[in-house]
N, C-alpha and C positions, 0 to 999 in steps of 0.2 A: 504494499500500500504507500502510496506516495506521501511524503510528510505534511504536504500542502492541506491533505483531508484532515489530518490531526490538529490543525491550527485554526485559530478564527481571529479575524481582525476586530478588535472590540474598544469601546468605549462607554463613559457615564454620560448621558445627554439629557434634556428637558424637551419633551414634546412642545412644538409650537403651536398655539391656537389657531384655529383654521383662517380666522379673520387676518391674523398678523401673517401668516402665510402668504395670503392673497395680496397683501398690502405690500411684502417684501417681493413677491413676484412682479408685480407692477412696477417697484423701483429697478430691479434688475432689467425688466425690459426696456425702461428708458435707458440704463447704462449701455445697452448693446451698441447702440450706435456711437458711442462714444471712444471705441477703439477694439482692435480685434482679440486684444489681451484679455478682455472682460469675461472671465469664465462663469456660465450660467449654470444654474441646477434648476430641476423641476420643484414644485412646490412640495412634493412627496420627501423630498431630500433635504428639506429645511429643517433644522433642529439647532438647539443651543449646546454644545459640547462642554462639559464640565471638566472631564479629565480623560485623555487619550491613554488607552492601555496597549494598544499596539496588537503585535501577534501573540494570541495567548493558545495554550493548549485547550483542547474542549473537554479533555478531563478535569480541569479547574473551572469550568463553566458554572457549576452548581455553587461553587464555594465563592466565586465573584459574585454572583447575583446576591448571594446571602449577605455578603460585605455590603454591596451597595444598599440592600434593603436595611441593614444596621445602620448606614451613615445617615440615611434620611429619617429614622424613625423620630417622631417627634417634631418633626420640621412644620414650620409653619406655612401656608399657602403664599404664594406670591404672584403678582402680577406682572406682565410682560409687555412691554411698551416699545414702539420704535420711536426713537427720539429724533435722530438724525443720521446720515450717511456720509461719509468721508472716502475720500482715496488718497493714497499716499502720494506725497509730492514727486516722489521719483519716478510716478507713473504719467508725469505730465505730457511726455513727449508720446505716450500711448494713447491720449486722448484726441489724437489728432494725426492726420496723415503725416509720415516722415518724409522729410523733403528729399529730393534726389540728392542735392548736395550734401545732406548729412549721410545718407546712405553711400555717397563715395568715400566720406572720409572715414565711415565704419570699415569698409573694404580695406582701404589703405592702411588703417589701423592695424588690421590683420596681418595683411601681406608685406607692408613695410615696417612696420614696427614691430611684428610677431607677438601682438598682445592677445592674451586669452580673451574669451567672450565675457568673462566676468569683469575683467579689467576695462575693456571697451563699454561696457554698461555703466561701470562707474564713472568712467570719463566723460561719456556723453549724456549721463544721467537720465537713462532710458532703461526699459526692461530687457532682461538677458534672453527672453524670447523674441524679442523684437530684432536683437542683434543676431540671434541665430537664423531668423527667418531672412534677414537680409543676406547672410553669408552663404546661406543654402540656395538662395535664388541666384547669387552670383555664380556660386558653384556649377549649378545644375544649367543655367540658361545664359551666362557670360554678360548678364546686365543686372543692374541694380535697380531698374524701374520695376514698381510693383506689377503684381499680376493684375488683370482687368477684373473688376468686381464680378463675381459670379459666373467667371468665365468656365463653360462646359458643365454647369450644374444642371442636373435635371429638375424640375419643379416638383415639389412635395405636394400640392394638390393641383389636378388638373382633371378634366373631363368630368365624369360622374361624380367624382369625389369633391370636386369645387362645388358643384351644383347643388349635392347633399348638405354641404357645410353652410352654404347659404341658406338653403329653407330650414334647416336646423335653428339658425340665428334669428330667422323671420319667425319660425314658431315658438321659439323660447328665448326670447331677447334677454331674459334676466339671467342667463346661464353664464356660469364661471368659464374661464379658459379651460379649466379641469373637466368639467362636464361636456363643453364642445369637443375637444380632444379624445375623451372617452366614447362619445356616441360616434364619433366620425370613424372609428377604428382604426386610425394611422397611427403608427409608432413615431410620432414626432415631438418636438419641444413645445412648450408652451409659446414661445418666441416665435415659433413657425405659426403656430395658431394666430398670435396676434398681428403678425406681418399680413396673413393671407386675408383676415379680416377687414385690414387697411386698405388691402388692395380690392376688396370687395365692395368697398366704400362704406364700410361702417366705423362708427366711432362710439364711445360708452359715455351717456349722460344719464346722471341720477341712476346708476347701477342698471341702466338698461342699454342695449346696443341698438342704435339708430342710424339710418343712412345719412351721410353727410349731403347726399343729393339725391332725393328719391326719384330723379329721371334717368339716372345713370344706373345700368345693370352691367356690371363689370363681368360678370359669370358668363354672360351670353358672349361678350366681346371676348373673354380669355379661356373659355371652355376649351379650345382646341390646344391654345399655346400655355396655359395654366398659370398659376400664381407663383412665383418662384421664391423658395424659402431665403 
């Protein structure tokens, strides 16, 4: 038997109320367009980690559960509220497209100065992932120019699936993104659902989805081409 089947990745965490999950999901969606390095999670993956335990043996699971219950025995109820959101200042460059001039300097720092990706990231105050993407782009294509947006990507919703989603929103305008995704039967992110609804002409007002322009029927126009994720 492989050792990985004998271990589990564990942590102690607090479940987040559904209304707060929805609020956090909406904030994450708004962050999506700020930079490619914003990492999104689905609402069912949102929780408040108290203690990360790492890889633990399955044989210790009962003891870990018992210790957790003992630690919280007698604890008073608490209220979770989202006050504000922030991003580290070191990610400022990730919030907007990296200029071609800066991309050239990143490549020069690697080739001419022999700096590591970590050193380059610190030098230009940008995420290490951005440095890696620039260097890989140069290595694979010989250019520092970014790839065209959504180049070669197939639409997540098209044809009947797109029409089905539109009808579902019209029939259930008070639905959450999770409910729309579940009924669509599509294995996509909540961000994808949100973008597709925008392309269908929907916006959310007073907890209801309504059309921004009732005269526009994007699904009829995009049924063949689809709404790209």
